[in-house]
C-alpha positions as CSV (number, residue, x, y, z in Angstrom):
1,X,-15.0,-103.0,-7.0
2,X,-15.2,-100.6,-4.1
3,X,-18.0,-98.0,-4.2
4,X,-17.9,-94.4,-3.2
5,X,-18.8,-94.1,0.5
6,X,-21.4,-91.3,-0.1
7,X,-20.7,-89.7,3.3
8,X,-23.9,-88.4,4.9
9,X,-22.9,-84.8,5.9
10,X,-20.7,-81.8,5.4
11,X,-17.4,-82.0,7.2
12,X,-17.5,-78.3,7.9
13,X,-21.1,-77.5,8.9
14,X,-22.6,-81.0,9.4
15,X,-25.4,-80.3,6.9
16,X,-27.2,-83.5,5.8
17,X,-26.2,-84.7,2.4
18,X,-28.2,-87.8,1.4
19,X,-27.0,-90.0,-1.4
20,X,-29.3,-88.3,-3.9
21,X,-28.2,-84.8,-3.0
22,X,-27.0,-82.6,-5.8
23,X,-25.6,-80.2,-3.3
24,X,-22.7,-82.4,-2.2
25,X,-19.1,-81.7,-3.2
26,X,-16.1,-84.1,-2.9
27,X,-12.4,-84.2,-3.4
28,X,-10.5,-87.3,-4.8
29,X,-10.3,-88.7,-1.2
30,X,-14.1,-88.4,-0.8
31,X,-13.9,-85.6,1.8
32,X,-17.4,-84.3,1.6
33,X,-18.7,-80.7,1.8
34,X,-22.0,-79.0,1.1
35,X,-22.1,-76.7,-1.9
36,X,-22.4,-73.6,0.4
37,X,-19.2,-74.4,2.3
38,X,-17.3,-75.7,-0.8
39,X,-18.1,-72.7,-3.0
40,X,-18.0,-70.1,-0.2
41,X,-15.4,-70.3,2.6
42,X,-13.5,-73.2,1.1
43,X,-13.3,-71.6,-2.4
44,X,-13.4,-74.9,-4.2
45,X,-10.4,-76.4,-2.5
46,X,-10.4,-79.2,0.1
47,X,-8.8,-78.0,3.4
48,X,-7.7,-81.6,4.2
49,X,-5.7,-82.5,1.0
50,X,-5.7,-79.3,-1.1
51,X,-7.6,-81.0,-3.9
52,X,-10.4,-79.6,-6.1
53,X,-13.9,-80.0,-4.9
54,X,-16.4,-81.2,-7.5
55,X,-20.0,-82.2,-7.6
56,X,-20.5,-85.6,-6.1
57,X,-22.5,-88.1,-8.3
58,X,-25.8,-89.2,-6.9
59,X,-26.9,-92.7,-6.1
60,X,-30.6,-93.7,-6.3
61,X,-33.0,-96.6,-6.5
62,X,-31.6,-100.1,-7.0
63,X,-28.0,-99.0,-7.0
64,X,-28.5,-97.4,-3.6
65,X,-30.2,-100.5,-2.3
66,X,-27.3,-102.7,-3.6
67,X,-24.6,-100.3,-2.4
68,X,-26.0,-98.3,0.5
69,X,-24.3,-95.1,1.6
70,X,-22.2,-95.0,4.7
71,X,-23.9,-93.7,7.9
72,X,-20.6,-92.7,9.5
73,X,-20.4,-88.9,9.8
74,X,-17.1,-87.0,9.4
75,X,-17.5,-83.7,11.1
76,X,-14.7,-81.4,12.2
77,X,-16.1,-78.3,13.9
78,X,-12.6,-76.8,13.9
79,X,-13.0,-76.2,10.2
80,X,-15.7,-73.6,10.8
81,X,-13.0,-71.3,12.2
82,X,-10.7,-71.8,9.1
83,X,-12.6,-69.7,6.6
84,X,-9.3,-68.4,5.4
85,X,-8.2,-71.8,4.1
């Protein structure tokens, strides 16, 4: 069964979002945003797919050891200029 990637940073501002962060928001495609960007300029909507942004579940301890988070960052600095999305 594929696991959620648990992307390490906000796609808009590049803020670190470790796997145990309660401040990460995701859409159904796992686009990842920090709470400040998701609830502020993005207004709860993913600019990539238009989907709802919801709190990302956390992964800790043995589960994180068995299924580590990805280290690949997805950062798009162009999104910082699309505050009107």
